C-alpha positions as CSV (number, residue, x, y, z in Angstrom):
1,M,0.0,0.0,0.0
2,A,1.4,3.4,-1.0
3,R,0.1,6.8,-0.2
4,R,1.0,9.9,-2.2
5,G,-0.9,13.0,-1.3
6,A,-4.6,12.1,-1.2
7,L,-4.2,9.1,-3.6
8,L,-4.0,5.6,-2.2
9,Y,-3.1,2.5,-4.2
10,V,-3.5,-1.1,-2.9
11,G,-2.4,-4.4,-4.3
12,G,-0.6,-3.0,-7.3
13,M,-3.7,-1.6,-9.0
14,G,-3.5,2.1,-9.9
15,F,-5.6,4.7,-11.6
16,W,-3.1,4.8,-14.5
17,R,-4.1,1.3,-15.5
18,E,-7.8,2.1,-15.4
19,K,-8.1,5.6,-16.9
20,T,-6.9,7.3,-20.0
21,L,-4.7,10.4,-19.4
22,A,-7.7,12.6,-20.4
23,Q,-9.9,11.0,-17.8
24,M,-7.5,11.6,-14.9
25,S,-8.2,14.2,-12.2
26,R,-5.6,17.0,-11.8
27,A,-4.2,15.3,-8.7
28,E,-3.9,12.0,-10.6
29,W,-2.2,13.8,-13.5
30,E,0.3,15.6,-11.3
31,S,1.1,12.4,-9.4
32,L,2.2,10.7,-12.6
33,C,5.3,12.9,-12.7
34,D,8.0,10.9,-10.9
35,G,10.1,14.0,-10.4
36,C,13.1,12.8,-12.3
37,G,13.7,16.1,-14.1
38,R,14.6,14.6,-17.4
39,C,12.0,16.7,-19.2
40,C,13.7,19.8,-17.8
41,L,17.0,19.1,-19.6
42,H,17.6,20.9,-22.8
43,K,17.4,19.0,-26.0
44,L,18.7,19.7,-29.5
45,R,17.0,18.8,-32.7
46,D,19.0,18.2,-35.8
47,E,17.6,20.4,-38.6
48,D,18.4,17.8,-41.3
49,T,17.4,14.5,-39.7
50,D,14.9,15.8,-37.0
51,E,16.8,13.6,-34.5
52,I,16.7,14.6,-30.9
53,A,19.9,14.9,-28.9
54,F,19.6,15.0,-25.1
55,T,21.9,17.1,-22.9
56,N,22.7,17.2,-19.2
57,V,22.0,20.9,-19.1
58,A,19.0,21.9,-17.0
59,C,16.5,24.7,-17.2
60,R,17.5,27.6,-15.0
61,L,14.5,26.9,-12.7
62,L,15.5,23.3,-12.0
63,N,17.5,22.7,-8.8
64,V,20.3,20.5,-10.1
65,N,20.8,18.9,-6.7
66,T,17.2,17.9,-6.0
67,A,15.7,17.8,-9.6
68,R,12.8,19.9,-8.5
69,C,11.5,23.1,-10.1
70,R,12.3,26.1,-8.0
71,D,9.0,27.8,-9.0
72,Y,6.7,25.2,-10.5
73,A,3.5,27.3,-10.1
74,N,5.0,30.2,-12.1
75,R,7.3,28.3,-14.5
76,K,5.4,29.4,-17.7
77,S,5.7,33.1,-16.9
78,L,9.3,32.8,-15.9
79,V,10.4,30.5,-18.7
80,P,8.0,31.1,-21.6
81,D,9.1,28.1,-23.6
82,C,8.5,25.7,-20.7
83,V,5.9,23.2,-21.9
84,K,2.8,22.6,-19.7
85,L,2.1,19.0,-20.5
86,T,-1.5,18.1,-21.4
87,P,-3.0,14.9,-22.9
88,K,-3.5,16.7,-26.2
89,K,0.1,18.1,-26.3
90,L,1.5,14.7,-25.4
91,E,0.4,13.2,-28.7
92,K,2.7,15.6,-30.6
93,M,5.8,15.3,-28.3
94,D,8.6,13.1,-29.4
95,W,11.2,14.3,-27.0
96,L,10.0,13.0,-23.7
97,P,12.4,10.4,-22.3
98,P,11.3,6.7,-22.5
99,S,11.0,6.5,-18.7
100,C,8.4,9.3,-18.6
101,A,5.2,8.1,-17.0
102,Y,3.1,10.3,-19.2
103,R,4.7,8.7,-22.3
104,L,4.5,5.2,-20.9
105,V,0.8,5.5,-20.0
106,H,0.0,7.1,-23.4
107,E,1.7,4.1,-25.0
108,G,-0.3,1.7,-23.0
109,K,2.6,0.6,-20.8
110,D,2.8,0.2,-17.0
111,L,4.9,2.4,-14.7
112,P,8.3,1.1,-13.8
113,V,8.6,-0.5,-10.3
114,W,10.7,2.4,-9.1
115,H,8.0,5.0,-9.9
116,P,6.8,6.6,-6.6
117,L,3.2,5.5,-7.3
118,R,4.4,1.9,-7.3
119,S,7.2,2.0,-4.8
120,G,5.6,4.4,-2.3
121,R,8.9,6.3,-2.0
122,A,10.2,9.3,-3.9
123,Q,13.8,8.1,-3.2
124,S,13.2,5.1,-5.5
125,V,13.6,7.4,-8.5
126,I,17.1,8.3,-7.5
127,E,18.0,4.8,-6.5
128,A,16.9,3.6,-9.9
129,G,19.2,6.1,-11.7
130,A,16.2,7.9,-13.2
131,S,16.7,11.2,-11.5
132,V,18.9,14.0,-12.9
133,A,19.7,15.1,-9.4
134,G,23.4,15.6,-9.1
135,R,23.9,14.6,-12.8
136,C,23.1,17.9,-14.6
137,L,24.4,21.4,-15.0
138,D,22.6,24.7,-14.6
139,E,22.1,26.4,-18.0
140,R,23.7,29.6,-16.7
141,Q,27.0,27.8,-16.2
142,A,27.0,25.2,-19.0
143,G,28.2,27.1,-22.0
144,P,27.3,25.7,-25.5
145,L,24.7,22.9,-25.4
146,E,26.5,21.0,-28.1
147,D,29.3,20.4,-25.5
148,H,26.9,18.6,-23.2
149,I,25.2,16.0,-25.4
150,M,24.6,12.8,-23.4
151,D,22.9,9.5,-24.1
152,W,21.6,8.6,-20.6
153,P,18.7,11.2,-20.5
154,G,17.1,9.5,-23.5
155,Q,17.4,6.0,-22.3
156,M,15.6,3.9,-19.7
157,P,17.5,4.1,-16.5
158,R,19.8,1.4,-15.3
159,R,20.0,0.8,-11.6
160,R,22.7,2.9,-10.1
161,R,25.4,1.3,-7.9
162,A,25.8,2.4,-4.3
């Protein structure tokens, strides 16, 4: 049994298995985010091939030590190109990491065992190697994005060693 906010899940059944993204309440939608911060890393798109390259450079609002937005409620006004994810927008997004719960549910897949809705612990995201906490740079200190292209943000996490 795991409790996250006002949502309770028993016996491995969860709302994400029973509802579409569009049917979810705001609380359910928000709880899908595992807090990994991968979507807050800058990405580059090749103009010729349309291929996405992931970087380890974080949005200026992302706390690089905790992988939490410093001002989530006001992020759109502070960072105008920040994307407010919705079920409709999700259909057109090709840059979300493969571990993203919104992407997984949209594709009809289950959440990974380390997701806080399944594990009951926010720390499981870090333990699984999914979090960007301590693995990224602030955009104000990074320099050219091309110098920070990484594979790991665009891959399913592999369990980190202690």
